[in-house]
Every structure is written in structure tokens, then in C-alpha cells.
N, C-alpha and C positions, 0 to 999 in steps of 0.2 A: 694521891691514891692511885694504885694500879688495879685495872680491871682487865680480864681476859674474856672476850666475847667471840662466839662461833661466827664466821664469816657466812652470811646467808643472803643479805640483800645486795642489789646492784650497787648501792652506795658503799657498802662495806667492800665489795670486790673492787670498785673504783679506788677506794682508799688504800687498799692492799697493793693494787698495781702502782699507784703513786709512790708508796713507800718503796716498793721493789725498784722502780726506775731510779729514785733518789739514792737508795743505799747501794745498789749494784753499781751504778756509774761511779760513785765515790770510792767504794771499798774494793771493787773487783777489777776496775780498769788497770791499776798498776800491776795486778797479779796475772790476769790473763789477756789483757789488751782490749781496746774499745770494740774492735770487730767481733770478738767472741761475746763480749757483754751485750752488744746490740742483738746478736743472734739468740742468745740465751733469754733475754728479756722478752723478745718477740715470741719465742717458742714456748717458754715456761711461765712467764710472769706478766704477760699482758692481760687485760681484763677478759678477753675471749678465752685465753689459755686457762686462766684461773677458773672462770665459769665452767668450762668443759671438764676440768679435773674435779670440780665439786659435783657437777651433774652426773658424771660417769662413776662417782664413788671411788675415784682414785685417791683422792686426798681430802682431809678435813682441815680447813683453814681456820686460824684464830687470829684475831687482832689483839695486840697489847695496847691498852690505853693508859696514859698518865694524865691525870686531871682532865679526863674526858677527851683527850686528844690522841689520835693514832700515833703510836710511838715505835711500833715494831709489829712483826707478825711471824707466825710459825705455821707449819703444816705437818700433819702426821698421816700415817697409814697403819692400820692395825692388821698385822700379818699373823699367821697361825702361831709362830713361836716368839714374836716380838712386836714392839711398837717401833716403826721406822720413822725418825724424825727427818722429814724430807727438806725442811726449810726452818731456819731460825735467824731472824735478822732484826736488828735494833738500829734506830736512827743514830748517827754518829754523836749528836749532842747528849744522847741518853745512855750511851754505853758506859759500863763500869758503875751502874746504878742498881745492879741486882736484877734487872728485867730478864736476863737470860736464865738466871737461877730460878726465877718465878715460873718462867715457861717450862723449865725442866722439871720443877716440882709438879706442875700441872700434868705433864706427860707421864711422870712417875705414877700419879693418881690414876690416869687412864689405863696404864699398864696394869696396876693393881685391880682395878674394876674389871678388867678382862682376863684376870688370872694369869698375867704374863709377868716375867721377872727380868726382861731384857729390853733395853732401848738401843737402837743402832742408828748411825747416821754416816754420811760421807762427808769429807771435807777436803778441799783442794790442799795438796801437799805443801803449797807455798803460802797458804793462808796462816802464817805463824802466830799472829795475835789471837785469832779465834781458836786455833789448835791449843794454845796455851790455856784459854779460857775454859774449853771443854776438859782438858786434863785436870784442871783445878776443880771442876765439878765432878770428877771421878771417872771420866770416860778413859778407856784403855785402847791403844792402837792395836787392832787385830790384824790388818793386812793392807797392802797396797793393791789398787785396782785402777785400770784405765778402761774408760767406757767411751766408745764412739758415739757422739750425739749428732752426727750428720754434718753436712756442709764443710767437711774437712776439719772439724773440731773434735776434741776429746776432752773428757774430764779425767784428769790425772789426780786421783784422790787416795786418801786413807779411809778405811772403814773403822769407825770407833764404836765401841761397845760400852754400855753401862749396865751392870747387873744390879738390879734393884732389890734383891733379897738379902 
């Protein structure tokens, strides 16, 4: 059974940060290198960073549970003309089990509830497996963007769009 719960408690934040640490090191180290992974985990996915993003209403985080165990997470930001999917990560052992699709369906409902018909996200240009998964879910590549994230690192991404109407 899959459940999606909003991240609110310190325990949920800790579980999210543990998943981030596990998933990022496994998935992104071959793509962007260990040094940038360490930097991004500390800056964006540590318990303090997640708490700050939640407290400042920057992002709303959700945990994906499979059989009551944390299996992945995602975070969204409701913007004036779209829902921005900031993060969507699933544990390696549970990929290709439809969890990303369930998360996207949830985000589509959030968009509809807010009278929005577009979901956007950024994805590393070299993250081929995830890029293919998003395309399979109906996302279209809108453009390329390079963002300086500090400490000499950049995010070299595509912006993907899903129109929900």
C-alpha cells in the first residue's frame, strides 16, 4: 500500500533527509560527482535545510510510504501560474514500481485544486534514466538552463513542463 503524507514533524524531516542522503549518493554521484553531491545535500537536503524550506513556506514536502516505510519523497512550490516540482526521489529498490507516477498524480491534483494547469521541474541534462521516466509521464523539454548554486558549482538542467488540461 502506498501512502503520501505531508512532511511536518521532526521525525518526518529526519526520514526525508535520510532518504535524500541515500538516494543522492547512489544516484547523483556518477552524474555530478561526490563533491557536488555533498555540497547539495548539505545546502538543500539536510534536516536543517528541509526544516528551513518548510518553515519559510518555500516548499511543501511529502513522504512516499510503501507498507508504512519511507520509500521516497517530493517537494512542491505553488507559483502563480504553475506547480513547481522541486524534488522527486524514490529509493533505488522501489524504482519502476509506479511511485513517481503516484507522486505526479498527487501533484496534478494539487494543480487542479489551485486552478493551475501546468507542472514544471528541472532535471540534470545527464540524468538520462529519470529524463526518460518524466517523458514517459508526459513531460516535455521546454529549454536548457544553467544555474549557479555557489561554491563553484552549477546545475546544468533542462526545464520540463507537463500541461495538465
